[in-house]
FIMIKOL-142076 format. One record per residue (C-alpha): residue in three letters; x negated, y negated, z negated. Coordinates in nm, 4 decimals. Layout:
+------+----------+----------+----------+
| paba |        X |        Y |        Z |
+------+----------+----------+----------+
|  Ala |        X |        Y |        Z |
...
+------+----------+----------+----------+
This chain:
+------+----------+----------+----------+
| paba |        X |        Y |        Z |
+------+----------+----------+----------+
|  Met |   0.0000 |   0.0000 |   0.0000 |
|  Arg |  -0.1447 |  -0.3362 |   0.1002 |
|  Lys |  -0.2166 |  -0.5817 |  -0.1788 |
|  Leu |  -0.0590 |  -0.9241 |  -0.1709 |
|  Asp |  -0.3001 |  -1.1956 |  -0.0672 |
|  Met |  -0.2784 |  -1.5719 |  -0.1204 |
|  Phe |  -0.1031 |  -1.6276 |   0.2118 |
|  Asp |   0.1735 |  -1.3827 |   0.1153 |
|  Ile |   0.2245 |  -1.5588 |  -0.2151 |
|  Ile |   0.2412 |  -1.9034 |  -0.0530 |
|  Ser |   0.4621 |  -1.8040 |   0.2409 |
|  Phe |   0.7182 |  -1.6013 |   0.0439 |
|  Pro |   0.9015 |  -1.9059 |  -0.1049 |
|  Val |   0.9221 |  -2.0627 |   0.2422 |
|  Ile |   1.0658 |  -1.7430 |   0.3895 |
|  Leu |   1.3113 |  -1.7195 |   0.1018 |
|  Val |   1.4286 |  -2.0787 |   0.1550 |
|  Ile |   1.4801 |  -2.0158 |   0.5272 |
|  Phe |   1.6773 |  -1.6990 |   0.4564 |
|  Leu |   1.8950 |  -1.8747 |   0.1957 |
|  Leu |   1.9546 |  -2.1628 |   0.4369 |
|  Phe |   2.0615 |  -1.9181 |   0.7064 |
|  Ala |   2.2900 |  -1.7299 |   0.4659 |
|  Gly |   2.4339 |  -2.0595 |   0.3404 |
|  Met |   2.5186 |  -2.1725 |   0.6930 |
|  Leu |   2.6897 |  -1.8428 |   0.7640 |
|  Phe |   2.8866 |  -1.8662 |   0.4388 |
|  Val |   3.0016 |  -2.2223 |   0.5138 |
|  Phe |   3.1182 |  -2.1254 |   0.8620 |
|  Phe |   3.3058 |  -1.8196 |   0.7373 |
|  Lys |   3.4661 |  -2.0024 |   0.4450 |
|  Asn |   3.5928 |  -2.2864 |   0.6636 |
|  Ala |   3.7058 |  -2.0482 |   0.9396 |
|  Leu |   3.9013 |  -1.8244 |   0.7022 |
|  Pro |   4.2321 |  -2.0211 |   0.7083 |
|  Ala |   4.2530 |  -1.9987 |   1.0884 |
|  Leu |   4.1479 |  -1.6348 |   1.0895 |
|  Glu |   4.4149 |  -1.5470 |   0.8335 |
|  His |   4.6843 |  -1.7506 |   1.0104 |
|  Phe |   4.6219 |  -1.6552 |   1.3750 |
|  Gly |   4.4364 |  -1.3272 |   1.3366 |
|  Ile |   4.2767 |  -1.1722 |   1.6440 |
|  Asp |   4.4994 |  -1.3876 |   1.8674 |
|  Leu |   4.2609 |  -1.6716 |   1.7967 |
|  Tyr |   3.9999 |  -1.5027 |   2.0160 |
|  Ile |   4.2129 |  -1.3293 |   2.2802 |
|  Lys |   4.4744 |  -1.5933 |   2.3676 |
|  Asn |   4.4301 |  -1.9040 |   2.5797 |
|  Ile |   4.6334 |  -2.1809 |   2.4221 |
|  Trp |   4.5652 |  -2.5120 |   2.2520 |
|  Gln |   4.8793 |  -2.6598 |   2.1017 |
|  Ala |   4.8103 |  -2.9236 |   1.8398 |
|  Ala |   5.1079 |  -3.0424 |   1.6359 |
|  Ser |   5.1677 |  -3.2557 |   1.3308 |
|  Val |   5.3783 |  -2.9725 |   1.1845 |
|  Pro |   5.1508 |  -2.6811 |   1.0801 |
|  Gln |   5.4105 |  -2.4200 |   1.1823 |
|  Lys |   5.3958 |  -2.5432 |   1.5431 |
|  Glu |   5.0181 |  -2.5364 |   1.5723 |
|  Val |   4.8953 |  -2.2578 |   1.8005 |
|  Tyr |   4.5322 |  -2.2099 |   1.8996 |
|  Gly |   4.3536 |  -1.9525 |   2.1112 |
|  Ile |   3.9963 |  -1.9998 |   2.2299 |
|  Ala |   3.9738 |  -1.7210 |   2.4892 |
|  Ala |   3.9070 |  -1.9741 |   2.7669 |
|  Ala |   3.6218 |  -2.1315 |   2.5706 |
|  Leu |   3.4687 |  -1.7910 |   2.4961 |
|  Trp |   3.4937 |  -1.6957 |   2.8619 |
|  Gly |   3.3480 |  -2.0306 |   2.9710 |
|  Ser |   3.0467 |  -1.9912 |   2.7430 |
|  Phe |   2.9756 |  -1.6445 |   2.8790 |
|  Tyr |   3.0490 |  -1.7278 |   3.2437 |
|  Thr |   2.8393 |  -2.0450 |   3.2666 |
|  Ser |   2.5496 |  -1.8739 |   3.0897 |
|  Leu |   2.5697 |  -1.5807 |   3.3316 |
|  Ile |   2.5648 |  -1.8181 |   3.6293 |
|  Ala |   2.2645 |  -1.9963 |   3.4773 |
|  Ile |   2.0714 |  -1.6710 |   3.4315 |
|  Leu |   2.1443 |  -1.5513 |   3.7859 |
|  Ile |   2.0095 |  -1.8778 |   3.9252 |
|  Ser |   1.7225 |  -1.9259 |   3.6818 |
|  Leu |   1.5691 |  -1.5782 |   3.6851 |
|  Pro |   1.4320 |  -1.5687 |   4.0436 |
|  Ile |   1.3148 |  -1.9299 |   4.0159 |
|  Ser |   1.1416 |  -1.8638 |   3.6832 |
|  Ala |   0.9714 |  -1.5475 |   3.8105 |
|  Ala |   0.8515 |  -1.7172 |   4.1297 |
|  Phe |   0.7320 |  -2.0220 |   3.9359 |
|  Ser |   0.5392 |  -1.8056 |   3.6882 |
|  Val |   0.3711 |  -1.5981 |   3.9592 |
|  Phe |   0.2786 |  -1.9099 |   4.1523 |
|  Ile |   0.1136 |  -2.0728 |   3.8496 |
|  Val |  -0.0845 |  -1.7627 |   3.7542 |
|  Asp |  -0.1859 |  -1.6262 |   4.0948 |
|  Tyr |  -0.1586 |  -1.8927 |   4.3620 |
|  Ala |  -0.1757 |  -2.2473 |   4.2245 |
|  Pro |  -0.5147 |  -2.4273 |   4.2321 |
|  Arg |  -0.6793 |  -2.4634 |   3.8923 |
|  Gly |  -0.6001 |  -2.8348 |   3.8591 |
|  Leu |  -0.2380 |  -2.7861 |   3.9629 |
|  Lys |  -0.1850 |  -2.4996 |   3.7168 |
|  Asn |  -0.2234 |  -2.7215 |   3.4111 |
|  Thr |  -0.0079 |  -2.9949 |   3.5657 |
|  Leu |   0.2782 |  -2.7576 |   3.6428 |
|  Ala |   0.2583 |  -2.5913 |   3.3011 |
|  Ile |   0.2649 |  -2.9286 |   3.1249 |
|  Leu |   0.5541 |  -3.0453 |   3.3433 |
|  Ser |   0.7495 |  -2.7315 |   3.2539 |
|  Asp |   0.6860 |  -2.7876 |   2.8834 |
|  Val |   0.7962 |  -3.1504 |   2.9127 |
|  Met |   1.1200 |  -3.0413 |   3.0801 |
|  Ala |   1.1835 |  -2.7984 |   2.7958 |
|  Gly |   1.1438 |  -3.0781 |   2.5425 |
|  Leu |   1.3691 |  -3.3385 |   2.7065 |
|  Pro |   1.6848 |  -3.4347 |   2.5120 |
|  Thr |   1.9862 |  -3.2525 |   2.6503 |
|  Ile |   2.1822 |  -3.5759 |   2.6888 |
|  Ile |   1.9349 |  -3.6746 |   2.9611 |
|  Tyr |   2.0255 |  -3.3607 |   3.1550 |
|  Gly |   2.3944 |  -3.4258 |   3.0925 |
|  Ile |   2.3937 |  -3.7816 |   3.2246 |
|  Trp |   2.1839 |  -3.6825 |   3.5255 |
|  Gly |   2.4145 |  -3.3883 |   3.5877 |
|  Ala |   2.7327 |  -3.5966 |   3.5687 |
|  Phe |   2.6143 |  -3.8783 |   3.7981 |
|  Ile |   2.3719 |  -3.7046 |   4.0353 |
|  Leu |   2.4034 |  -3.3261 |   4.0283 |
|  Val |   2.7830 |  -3.2947 |   4.0331 |
|  Pro |   2.8378 |  -3.5272 |   4.3342 |
|  Phe |   2.5525 |  -3.3546 |   4.5186 |
|  Leu |   2.6896 |  -3.0070 |   4.4531 |
|  Arg |   3.0440 |  -3.1109 |   4.5421 |
|  His |   2.9456 |  -3.2656 |   4.8761 |
|  Trp |   2.6698 |  -3.0302 |   4.9911 |
|  Val |   2.7549 |  -2.6973 |   4.8285 |
|  Met |   3.1117 |  -2.6665 |   4.7010 |
|  Glu |   3.2981 |  -2.8298 |   4.9889 |
|  Pro |   3.1166 |  -2.6300 |   5.2640 |
|  Leu |   3.1641 |  -2.3049 |   5.0700 |
|  Tyr |   3.5314 |  -2.3816 |   5.0146 |
|  Arg |   3.5813 |  -2.4884 |   5.3767 |
|  Tyr |   3.4221 |  -2.1837 |   5.5376 |
|  Phe |   3.4339 |  -1.9121 |   5.2713 |
|  Ser |   3.7524 |  -1.9803 |   5.0761 |
|  Phe |   3.8716 |  -1.6286 |   5.1677 |
|  Ile |   3.6206 |  -1.5086 |   4.9065 |
|  Pro |   3.7982 |  -1.5253 |   4.5675 |
|  Phe |   3.5030 |  -1.6901 |   4.3914 |
|  Phe |   3.5214 |  -1.9904 |   4.6272 |
|  His |   3.9002 |  -2.0089 |   4.6500 |
|  Tyr |   3.9466 |  -2.3240 |   4.4429 |
|  Pro |   3.9339 |  -2.6786 |   4.5834 |
|  Pro |   3.6361 |  -2.8704 |   4.4379 |
|  Val |   3.8331 |  -3.1871 |   4.3761 |
|  Gly |   3.6074 |  -3.3547 |   4.1229 |
|  Gly |   3.3109 |  -3.1203 |   4.1217 |
|  Tyr |   3.3242 |  -3.0725 |   3.7454 |
|  Ser |   3.3406 |  -2.6975 |   3.7180 |
|  Tyr |   3.1926 |  -2.3711 |   3.5949 |
|  Phe |   2.9531 |  -2.3818 |   3.8879 |
|  Ser |   2.8206 |  -2.7298 |   3.8069 |
|  Ala |   2.7742 |  -2.6334 |   3.4424 |
|  Gly |   2.5973 |  -2.3117 |   3.5413 |
|  Val |   2.3576 |  -2.4899 |   3.7759 |
|  Leu |   2.2766 |  -2.7540 |   3.5162 |
|  Leu |   2.2163 |  -2.4854 |   3.2524 |
|  Ala |   1.9921 |  -2.2988 |   3.4970 |
|  Ile |   1.7771 |  -2.6109 |   3.5329 |
|  Met |   1.7642 |  -2.6513 |   3.1560 |
|  Ile |   1.6701 |  -2.2917 |   3.0694 |
|  Thr |   1.4203 |  -2.2362 |   3.3512 |
|  Pro |   1.1281 |  -2.3802 |   3.1483 |
|  Phe |   1.2051 |  -2.1385 |   2.8614 |
|  Val |   1.2481 |  -1.8303 |   3.0787 |
|  Ser |   0.9438 |  -1.9102 |   3.2934 |
|  Ala |   0.7272 |  -1.9673 |   2.9841 |
|  Ile |   0.8030 |  -1.6155 |   2.8562 |
|  Ile |   0.7457 |  -1.4548 |   3.1962 |
|  Arg |   0.4280 |  -1.6576 |   3.2547 |
|  Glu |   0.2753 |  -1.5617 |   2.9210 |
|  Ala |   0.3535 |  -1.1947 |   2.9776 |
|  Tyr |   0.2231 |  -1.2045 |   3.3349 |
|  Gln |  -0.1043 |  -1.3602 |   3.2187 |
|  Met |  -0.1492 |  -1.0849 |   2.9569 |
|  Ile |  -0.1577 |  -0.8066 |   3.2168 |
|  Pro |  -0.5110 |  -0.6582 |   3.2167 |
|  Phe |  -0.7120 |  -0.7567 |   3.5222 |
|  Thr |  -0.7904 |  -0.3899 |   3.5896 |
|  Tyr |  -0.4232 |  -0.3382 |   3.6783 |
|  Arg |  -0.4519 |  -0.6001 |   3.9506 |
|  Glu |  -0.7708 |  -0.4441 |   4.0788 |
|  Ala |  -0.6046 |  -0.1021 |   4.0846 |
|  Ala |  -0.3125 |  -0.2345 |   4.2877 |
|  Tyr |  -0.5402 |  -0.3900 |   4.5489 |
|  Ala |  -0.7680 |  -0.0832 |   4.5479 |
|  Val |  -0.4883 |   0.1405 |   4.6747 |
|  Gly |  -0.4192 |  -0.0999 |   4.9606 |
|  Ala |  -0.1321 |  -0.3046 |   4.8178 |
|  Thr |  -0.0633 |  -0.6445 |   4.9712 |
|  Lys |  -0.0277 |  -0.9536 |   4.7537 |
|  Phe |   0.3492 |  -0.9216 |   4.7632 |
|  Glu |   0.3388 |  -0.5527 |   4.6744 |
|  Ala |   0.0870 |  -0.6116 |   4.3954 |
|  Thr |   0.3031 |  -0.8897 |   4.2520 |
|  Arg |   0.6091 |  -0.6659 |   4.2598 |
|  Ile |   0.4179 |  -0.3901 |   4.0787 |
|  Leu |   0.2908 |  -0.6278 |   3.8121 |
|  Leu |   0.6356 |  -0.7797 |   3.7566 |
|  Gly |   0.7694 |  -0.4285 |   3.7119 |
|  Tyr |   0.5042 |  -0.3719 |   3.4461 |
|  Ile |   0.6337 |  -0.6676 |   3.2423 |
|  Lys |   0.9998 |  -0.5798 |   3.2906 |
|  Pro |   1.0701 |  -0.5789 |   2.9117 |
|  Ala |   0.9339 |  -0.9342 |   2.8911 |
|  Val |   1.1505 |  -1.0388 |   3.1841 |
|  Val |   1.4543 |  -0.8889 |   3.0122 |
|  Ser |   1.3603 |  -1.0714 |   2.6922 |
|  Gly |   1.3362 |  -1.3958 |   2.8860 |
|  Ile |   1.6819 |  -1.3334 |   3.0294 |
|  Ile |   1.8323 |  -1.2658 |   2.6873 |
|  Leu |   1.6648 |  -1.5629 |   2.5194 |
|  Gly |   1.7609 |  -1.7860 |   2.8128 |
|  Phe |   2.1195 |  -1.6659 |   2.7806 |
|  Gly |   2.1126 |  -1.7462 |   2.4108 |
|  Arg |   1.9792 |  -2.0931 |   2.4879 |
|  Ala |   2.2444 |  -2.1550 |   2.7528 |
|  Val |   2.5424 |  -2.0264 |   2.5563 |
|  Gly |   2.4851 |  -2.2792 |   2.2772 |
|  Glu |   2.4351 |  -2.5907 |   2.4905 |
|  Thr |   2.6804 |  -2.8672 |   2.4027 |
|  Ile |   2.6552 |  -3.2223 |   2.5306 |
|  Ala |   2.5146 |  -3.1552 |   2.8775 |
|  Val |   2.7783 |  -2.8907 |   2.9514 |
|  Ser |   3.0662 |  -3.1009 |   2.8188 |
|  Leu |   2.9758 |  -3.3745 |   3.0684 |
|  Val |   2.9918 |  -3.1512 |   3.3778 |
|  Ile |   3.2292 |  -2.8599 |   3.3132 |
|  Gly |   3.5592 |  -3.0484 |   3.3269 |
|  Asn |   3.6846 |  -2.9588 |   2.9762 |
|  Thr |   4.0028 |  -2.7765 |   3.0812 |
|  Phe |   4.1533 |  -2.4608 |   2.9314 |
|  Asn |   4.1127 |  -2.2524 |   3.2457 |
|  Leu |   4.0682 |  -1.8777 |   3.2195 |
|  Thr |   3.9462 |  -1.7908 |   3.5683 |
|  Tyr |   3.6471 |  -1.6516 |   3.7546 |
|  Lys |   3.6727 |  -1.9094 |   4.0351 |
|  Leu |   3.3464 |  -2.0998 |   4.0411 |
|  Phe |   3.4785 |  -2.4415 |   4.1385 |
|  Ala |   3.7489 |  -2.4561 |   3.8705 |
|  Pro |   3.7000 |  -2.6766 |   3.5630 |
|  Gly |   3.6697 |  -2.4996 |   3.2318 |
|  Tyr |   3.5614 |  -2.5132 |   2.8705 |
|  Thr |   3.2881 |  -2.3662 |   2.6538 |
|  Ile |   3.2857 |  -2.3176 |   2.2781 |
|  Ser |   3.0239 |  -2.5854 |   2.2315 |
|  Ser |   3.2032 |  -2.8434 |   2.4473 |
|  Leu |   3.5332 |  -2.7584 |   2.2766 |
|  Ile |   3.3847 |  -2.8301 |   1.9342 |
|  Ala |   3.2164 |  -3.1491 |   2.0561 |
|  Asn |   3.5358 |  -3.2857 |   2.2132 |
|  Gln |   3.7889 |  -3.1845 |   1.9484 |
|  Phe |   3.6029 |  -3.2189 |   1.6191 |
|  Gly |   3.6526 |  -3.5970 |   1.5980 |
|  Asn |   4.0308 |  -3.5749 |   1.5599 |
|  Ala |   4.0559 |  -3.2255 |   1.4116 |
|  Phe |   4.1123 |  -3.3622 |   1.0598 |
|  Leu |   4.4552 |  -3.4862 |   1.1716 |
|  Tyr |   4.5835 |  -3.1299 |   1.2004 |
|  Thr |   4.6105 |  -2.8498 |   0.9487 |
|  Tyr |   4.4444 |  -2.5645 |   1.1358 |
|  Met |   4.2336 |  -2.7337 |   1.4046 |
|  Thr |   3.9231 |  -2.7871 |   1.1916 |
|  Ser |   3.9357 |  -2.4281 |   1.0719 |
|  Thr |   3.9826 |  -2.3090 |   1.4302 |
|  Leu |   3.6745 |  -2.4989 |   1.5398 |
|  Phe |   3.4758 |  -2.3392 |   1.2586 |
|  Ala |   3.6032 |  -1.9999 |   1.3762 |
|  Ala |   3.4851 |  -2.0847 |   1.7276 |
|  Gly |   3.1485 |  -2.1865 |   1.5875 |
|  Leu |   3.1336 |  -1.8592 |   1.3955 |
|  Ala |   3.1818 |  -1.6662 |   1.7212 |
|  Leu |   2.9100 |  -1.8727 |   1.8873 |
|  Phe |   2.6866 |  -1.8159 |   1.5860 |
|  Ala |   2.7322 |  -1.4399 |   1.6183 |
|  Ile |   2.6708 |  -1.4405 |   1.9951 |
|  Gly |   2.3569 |  -1.6515 |   1.9714 |
|  Leu |   2.2165 |  -1.4514 |   1.6801 |
|  Thr |   2.2776 |  -1.1193 |   1.8542 |
|  Val |   2.1209 |  -1.2085 |   2.1881 |
|  Asn |   1.8193 |  -1.3735 |   2.0262 |
|  Ile |   1.7520 |  -1.0749 |   1.7982 |
|  Ile |   1.7716 |  -0.8389 |   2.0967 |
|  Gly |   1.5416 |  -1.0585 |   2.3049 |
|  Ile |   1.2791 |  -1.0978 |   2.0322 |
|  His |   1.2877 |  -0.7255 |   1.9559 |
|  Met |   1.2272 |  -0.6328 |   2.3199 |
|  Leu |   0.9461 |  -0.8866 |   2.3541 |
|  Arg |   0.7730 |  -0.7619 |   2.0390 |
|  Arg |   0.8011 |  -0.4029 |   2.1579 |
|  Trp |   0.6435 |  -0.4910 |   2.4924 |
|  Glu |   0.3579 |  -0.6820 |   2.3248 |
|  Lys |   0.2906 |  -0.3819 |   2.1009 |
|  Asn |   0.2741 |  -0.1491 |   2.4021 |
|  Val |   0.0352 |  -0.3853 |   2.5833 |
|  Gln |  -0.1997 |  -0.4005 |   2.2843 |
|  Val |  -0.2018 |  -0.0238 |   2.2634 |
+------+----------+----------+----------+
């Protein structure tokens, strides 16, 4: 059994405080969500309705649309971000000149650190009009027979716009994980790939396959980052209780629902509790995906060291 050293003794109180803070947050969310959970039951999560009323008996809430919107926009973001992140990481490690490598890495880190409101304002005034004019309208005009595109992009504020904006926001995080893992691959593996006659493309594909657990971890952590985004998404998604798979339809996410409704929730009996229940669901989703992602990344790092 390993003896405790000075670092263990010093770090234990910090770890304990973090754990108690985490447990306290969870307790506060559950306590405040309990009235809505007791009143509406499972309907709170499976029905799509938002009926605020001054009389408590007439209040009816169901956040199914917000749950769906959080999942759907995050899925769109991952599908867009993953190939871009992988290509960006490979380019920095294998193809970019030495001086450009540092510049691109720094630029990616700066993008990751920008306040989300900057992305939101840019998305609302620049990205949404661009997507509506150059992407949504042509797809609707020529491919509206495909169910995903069968919704008129009237304002451009939609699941698709939110997904694209989230993809831009999470790309620095996903690419950082893939880039670090790609750099850790032993050089002998690259030599072996070229020794058997593999082209650059084939060698890159082999090496990316080798770090597949890290890629999956990047996907999961990126999903966790996207599903909790608030302000930027609320500015571009349209904030409508739509429960649909059509990309150009406006929608809602849990985070944008809380941001938009929390200011006047105190006027109603069950709305504040409902928002806490929505936050509790988001808390559970984010915690689960992040634990899975970190576990897979740690397992891959352990295998590489061995």
